[in-house]
C-alpha positions as CSV (number, residue, x, y, z in Angstrom):
1,X,96.4,34.8,106.9
2,X,93.1,34.6,104.7
3,X,92.4,35.2,101.0
4,X,91.6,38.9,101.3
5,X,94.8,39.9,103.1
6,X,97.2,38.1,100.4
7,X,98.9,40.2,98.4
8,X,98.7,39.2,94.2
9,X,101.8,37.3,92.8
10,X,103.7,39.6,90.8
11,X,103.2,38.1,87.2
12,X,104.4,40.1,84.4
13,X,102.1,39.8,81.8
14,X,102.9,40.3,78.1
15,X,101.2,43.5,78.3
16,X,102.8,45.0,81.0
17,X,106.1,43.8,79.7
18,X,105.4,45.1,76.0
19,X,103.9,48.8,78.0
20,X,106.9,49.0,80.3
21,X,109.7,48.3,77.5
22,X,107.8,51.0,75.3
23,X,107.7,53.5,77.9
24,X,111.2,53.3,78.2
25,X,111.9,53.1,74.6
26,X,109.6,56.1,74.0
27,X,111.8,58.0,76.8
28,X,115.2,56.9,75.4
29,X,114.2,58.2,71.8
30,X,112.8,61.3,73.1
31,X,115.9,62.0,75.4
32,X,118.3,61.3,72.5
33,X,116.5,63.6,69.9
34,X,115.8,66.4,72.3
35,X,119.4,66.4,73.0
36,X,120.2,66.3,69.1
37,X,117.6,69.2,68.4
38,X,119.6,71.6,71.1
39,X,123.0,70.2,69.5
40,X,121.9,71.2,66.1
41,X,120.1,74.6,67.6
42,X,123.9,75.1,69.3
43,X,125.9,74.5,65.9
44,X,123.8,76.8,64.1
45,X,124.1,79.7,66.8
46,X,127.8,79.1,67.3
47,X,129.3,77.6,64.1
48,X,132.9,75.9,64.3
49,X,134.8,77.3,61.4
50,X,136.8,74.0,61.5
51,X,133.8,71.9,61.5
52,X,132.6,69.7,58.2
53,X,128.9,69.8,59.3
54,X,126.7,71.6,56.7
55,X,124.4,73.7,57.4
56,X,121.7,71.9,55.3
57,X,122.4,68.8,57.1
58,X,121.6,70.4,60.3
59,X,118.3,71.6,59.0
60,X,117.6,67.8,58.1
61,X,118.6,66.5,61.5
62,X,116.6,69.0,63.1
63,X,113.6,68.2,60.9
64,X,114.0,64.7,61.8
65,X,114.5,65.4,65.8
66,X,111.4,67.4,65.5
67,X,109.4,64.9,63.8
68,X,110.5,62.0,66.3
69,X,109.7,64.1,69.3
70,X,105.9,64.8,67.6
71,X,105.2,61.5,67.5
72,X,107.4,59.6,70.1
73,X,107.1,62.2,73.2
74,X,103.0,61.9,73.2
75,X,103.5,58.2,73.0
76,X,105.4,58.4,76.0
77,X,103.2,60.5,77.8
78,X,100.5,58.5,76.9
79,X,101.7,54.9,77.9
80,X,103.7,56.6,81.3
81,X,99.9,58.1,82.1
82,X,98.8,54.6,81.2
83,X,100.8,52.9,83.7
84,X,100.5,55.2,86.5
85,X,96.6,54.6,86.3
86,X,97.5,50.9,86.4
87,X,99.5,51.4,89.4
88,X,97.0,53.2,91.4
89,X,94.8,50.3,90.9
90,X,96.9,47.6,91.3
91,X,99.8,49.2,93.6
92,X,101.9,45.7,93.3
93,X,102.4,46.2,89.5
94,X,105.0,49.0,90.8
95,X,107.0,45.8,91.5
96,X,107.2,43.8,88.2
97,X,110.2,42.8,87.5
98,X,110.3,44.7,84.2
99,X,109.8,47.9,85.7
100,X,112.4,47.4,88.2
101,X,115.1,46.0,85.7
102,X,114.4,49.0,83.3
103,X,114.2,51.7,86.1
104,X,117.6,50.5,87.2
105,X,119.2,49.8,83.9
106,X,118.1,53.6,83.1
107,X,119.8,55.0,86.5
108,X,122.9,53.1,85.7
109,X,123.1,54.3,82.1
110,X,122.2,58.0,82.8
111,X,124.8,58.1,85.7
112,X,127.4,56.4,82.9
113,X,126.5,59.9,80.8
114,X,126.5,62.1,83.3
115,X,130.1,61.0,84.7
116,X,131.2,60.7,81.1
117,X,129.6,64.3,80.4
118,X,132.0,65.3,83.2
119,X,135.0,63.6,82.0
120,X,134.5,65.6,78.9
121,X,134.2,68.8,80.6
122,X,137.5,68.3,82.7
123,X,139.4,67.3,79.6
124,X,138.3,70.2,77.7
125,X,139.8,72.6,80.7
126,X,142.8,70.6,80.7
127,X,143.0,71.0,77.1
128,X,142.4,74.7,76.8
129,X,139.7,74.2,74.2
130,X,137.0,75.7,76.0
131,X,134.2,77.1,73.9
132,X,130.9,78.3,74.2
133,X,129.2,76.1,72.0
134,X,131.0,72.9,74.0
135,X,129.6,74.5,77.4
136,X,125.9,74.7,76.1
137,X,126.3,71.1,74.7
138,X,128.0,69.9,78.4
139,X,125.1,71.3,79.9
140,X,122.5,70.1,77.7
141,X,123.7,66.5,78.2
142,X,123.9,67.1,81.7
143,X,120.0,68.6,82.0
144,X,118.8,65.7,80.1
145,X,120.5,62.6,81.5
146,X,120.0,64.5,84.8
147,X,116.4,65.1,84.7
148,X,115.7,61.6,83.7
149,X,118.1,60.2,86.8
150,X,116.5,62.7,89.0
151,X,112.8,61.5,88.2
152,X,113.7,57.8,88.3
153,X,115.8,58.0,91.4
154,X,113.2,60.0,93.1
155,X,110.2,57.3,92.0
156,X,112.7,54.3,93.6
157,X,113.0,56.2,96.9
158,X,109.5,57.1,97.4
159,X,108.0,53.5,96.6
160,X,111.6,51.7,97.6
161,X,111.6,49.1,94.8
162,X,114.2,46.7,95.3
C-alpha cells in the first residue's frame, strides 16, 4: 500500500479534545436548562398546594434557564456545525477516541435517565399519586433524554463508531 492510500492516524489534538468536550458540555447544559424551564412552567400552570416552591423562586429559575439557553444553546449549535464541517473534510475525525467516549457516555447517561424516568412513573402509578403535573414532567424528561439518545444512537449506527 502506498502513502496515498493510507488512512491518517487518529491523533487527538488539544483542539479536537476541547471542541468535542465543549459540544457535549453545552449539550448537557442546554438539555438540563430546557428541562428546568419546562418544569418551572408546569409548576406555575399546575401549582402543587403542598409544595414549598414560591412563585418568586420559579421566576428566578425561569430567568436563569432562559439566560443559559440564550448563550449555551447557540454555542452548542456553532461548535456542532464546526465539527460536522471538520468531519466532512477529514472523515477519520469521526473515530477520534474523545468523540467515541463522549458519545457512548452520553448514550449511557440518557439510557439511565430514561430508565429512571420509567421507574418513577411506575412508582407513582403504584402509589396512586398520579397528577397532571407529574405526567407532564415525566413526558418532559422522556422527550429530552429520548431525543438526545435517539440522535446519538442514529449517529453511531450511521457511522458505525466502534
